[in-house]
N, C-alpha and C positions, 0 to 999 in steps of 0.2 A: 504493500500500499504506500502511495506517495503522500507525504505530509508537507504542509507548508511551513511548518516550524518544527524545529528539533530541540528537545530538552534532554539535558543530562542531570540525573538526580543522584545525589549521595544521601545515604541514610534511608533508602526506600524500604528497607525491611523494618523500620521503626514505626512507632505508632503515628506520628505526624507524617513521616515520609511516605508511607504506603497510601495514605489519604491523598497526599499531593500527587503521587504517581497516577492514582486512579482518576482523580479529576482531570489530570492532563490528558490521559487516554480519552476520557469522555468528551474532552473539548477538541479532540482531533489532532493533538500533537503526536509527533514521533517521539517515543520515550525510550531512552537508554538509562540503565541504572548501574551504578557501581556497587559491587558487593564484596565482602570478605569471604574467605573460605569458610569461616565459621558462621556466616549470616544464615538465619533461619528465613528462608524465602517463602514458606508456606503461606504467609500472610498475603503474598502477591499471586496466589494461585488463580484468583479470578481474572487476572489480566496477564498471566504469564505468556500467553500466545500473542500478545499485542505489544510487548516490550522487548528490548534487547538487553541481555545480561552481560556485564563485564566483570569478570572475577579478578580481583587483585592477585597477580602471580608472584608478588613479593619483590619484583625487580624495581630498581630505584627509578626507572623511567616508565613505570606502568601508567601513572596519571598522564604523563606527557603523550604517550602513545594512544591512550584512550581518547583524549581530547582531540588529537590530530585526526583520529578515525571518525569520531562521531560529528565533529564540526558543529557543536550545538550553537543554536541562536541564543539560548539562555541556559546558564548552569544554576541549578538549585541546590545549594549547599546546606544540607540538613543534618548530615552525620555529626554525631557528638558523643562524647563519653562523659557521664556524670558519676564521679567516684564516691563510693560510700565513705572512704577515709583517704587520707593523704599519705599512704604508705608509698615507698619508692616505686613499687611495681604499678600501683594505681596512678601515681603522678605521671609516669612514663606513658601510660595508655592515654591519659588526658592530653599530654603534649603531642603525641602522635596524631590523635583525632582532631583535637580542637585548634591546634596550631600547624603542626607539620603538613597535614593534608591540605589545609587551606592555603598555605604558602605555595605548595606544589601546584594547586589549581590556578592560583593567581599568575605564577610565572609561566605556566603553560598557556594560560589565556593570552598573555602578552605576546608569547612567542608565535602562537598560531592564529592571531587576529580574531579571537573570541571576545566579544565586547561587553557582554551583559551577565551580571551576577546577581542572584538573590541569595543573600546570606541570612543565617539564623543567629539572632542574639537572644538575650534574656533580660527581663527586667530586674533580675538579680544584680545586674551590673551597675544599677543606678539608685540614688536616693530618691525619695518621694518628690524632691524638687528638681529631679532630672540631672543632678550633679553625678558624674562618674564616681561610684563608691561601691565597688564589688563586695558581696557579703562573704564570698569564699574563693578558694583557688579556682574552681570551675568558672565562676563569674569573671574573675580576673583574666583568665585566658580568653574568654569570649570578648571581653573588652579589648584585650590586646589584639585579637583578630580584627576587630573594627578599625583599630589604629593601622594595622598592616594594609587593610583595604584603602584607608585614607592615602597611604603612600602610593599604592599601585594605581589608584584613580588619578592622583596628581601627576604621576610619572609616565602614564600611558593613556591610551584612548579607551580604557575599561570604564564602564559605568556600573554602579552597584546600588542596590537598596538592601539595607539590613532591616529585617523584621524582628524587633525585640518582643518575644512572646510573653504573654501573662500566663496564667494557670490554664493549661489546655486540658479539656475533659471530654468524655464522650463514652459511648457503649463499647464493650469488649476491650477495655483498657487494661492491659497486664502490668503496667508500671506501678510501682509501690506509692502511688500518689494518695492524697487524703481521701478522695472519693472512693478509690479502691479499698482502702482500709476500712472506711465507714460501711461500704457494701458488704465487705467480708464480716464485719462485726454484726450487721444486721442479719446476715445469712446464718451465722454460727451461734448467735446469741451470747458470744464471749464479749466481755466488757473491754472497750478500748480506752486506754489511758491517754489523755491529751493535756495540753496546756490550758490556761483558763479561757482561751478562745476569743480574746478581744481583738486579735490581729485581723485586718481586712484581707479579703481574698477576691481576686478579679478573675472570673471564670469565663472562658471562651470556648464555645463548642468546637470540636476538631474540624467539622465540615466547614465552619466559618474560617478557621485558621488556614486550612488548606486552600480555600478560595482566595485568601489574602495573598498566597504565593503567586497565583495565577494573575491577580490584579496587579501585583508588583511587576510581573513579567511584562504585561501589557503596557504599564506605565513606562518601563524602560524601552520597549520597542516602538511605541506609538507617540510618546510625548516628549521624546528627546531629553530624558533625565541625563544629567551630566554629573560627574563626580560621584560622591558617595552620600546618598540620602539615607537618614535613619528615622524609622517610624516605630511606633508601638502597635501591637495588635491586642487591644484590650476591649473589654465589654463596656456597656453604657452604665453598669451599676457595680457596686462593690458591697459585699456583705461581710460581717464578722464571721469567723468560724462558728461561734456559738449560734448565730442566727441561721447560718447555712444548715446546721444540724437540725434545728427546729423545722426548717422548710423540708428537709429530707423525711423527717418524721411525719409531716403533714402529707407529703406526696405518697410515701409508702404505706401510711396507715398503721405504722408500728413505731414504737419508741426506739430510737437508735441507742444501744447500750454503750454509753460513754461515760467516763469520769473526768469531767473538766477539772483542771487544776492539779491533777495528779503529777504532771511533768512541769518543769520550768521552761520558760521561753529559751530557745536556742540562743547561743552567742550571736549577736548581730541579727536577731530576728527581725524580719521585715514586717512592721506593724501597719504601714500605709504603702502599698505597692505603687510604683511609678507608672503612670499611663500617659506618656508624652504625646507628641504630634501624631495624629491619626493618619493612616495610610490614605492617600487620595483615592477616591472612587470606591472605597470599601467601607462598610459598616457591618456589624454582626447582625445576623438574621434570626438565629435560633434563640427564642426566649429561654431564660434559665429554668423556669417551671417545666416547659416541655422537654428541655434537655434532661432535667432530673428524672422526668417520667420514663425516659428511655432506659435509665439505669436502675431506678428504684421503684417504678410504678408496677 
C-alpha cells in the first residue's frame, strides 16, 4: 500500500506508543516501529500486518540505518525507561533509552534530511509555575533531552515539538499507575495504603494523548513550525487524589478500600502539576467520568 506520509515510532510496544501507532495506521500513515529484541509486541497484534518492524540488532549504526531506510516524514519518539530506583544498572538503562537513543535519532535526522520530530517529555520536569525543576533522575534526563533538541533545532533544519505528558490513563493499562493500583484494590478487596491524598492529579485519556501526537505532527508538516516548540498535554480539570477516589467509588458503586495517610508524601512530591501552554488545535475529548467508567464501571 502506498502512503502519503511515513512515520517512525519508538516505544510502540508501550502503553502510549501502541495507541499512537494504531491511530497513525487508522489515519492512513505508513508506520514503521523500532523494537528491542526483548519487546513484547503482542500489544500490536491488531495492526501487525499494517506496520513494518525494525528490531535493534545491537550495532552502533542501527538507528542510522533504520532512519536512512524508512525516510520518515515524522519521527515519534516515545520510548523511555522509568526506573524504580537509581541503582547503577537502572541508571544505565535510563541513559541509554532517555538520552542515548534520542541523540542517535537527532544525529541521524540531521545526516539524512529528516526534518520533523515529535518528542515525549513529562510534567515531572517542571514546577507548577513552569520553571525547569525535575523531581527525579528520570525527569532530569527528559529535561536534558529537551535541551539537546534545542541544540539540534538551532544548529540544523530539524523542527520539533515536545509533548510534556500529564497523568495518562485508560483501559487495559498494565503500568503500576495509581488507577491501576486502585482497580486492583477494588477487585481484590485488599486495602491500599496511600498518602493523605491532597496532591492534585491531571488525568488525560490515552486516546486523547495519542491524538495529540498526530496533531503535533500535522502542526509540524502543515504550519511550518520552526525550532523546538514545547507544549503540555493536560486535561481541563484537576482533582485531588482523595476526590478522585471518591469519584471512583461513585462510578463503581463500591467503596475503594484505601487507607489515606498511611504513607508520607514522597520527597519532592508534586502537589500541583504543571499544565503549561496547550498544543495548538488539540483539546481533550474524553470526559473523566466516561473514562473512569471504562475502567471501573
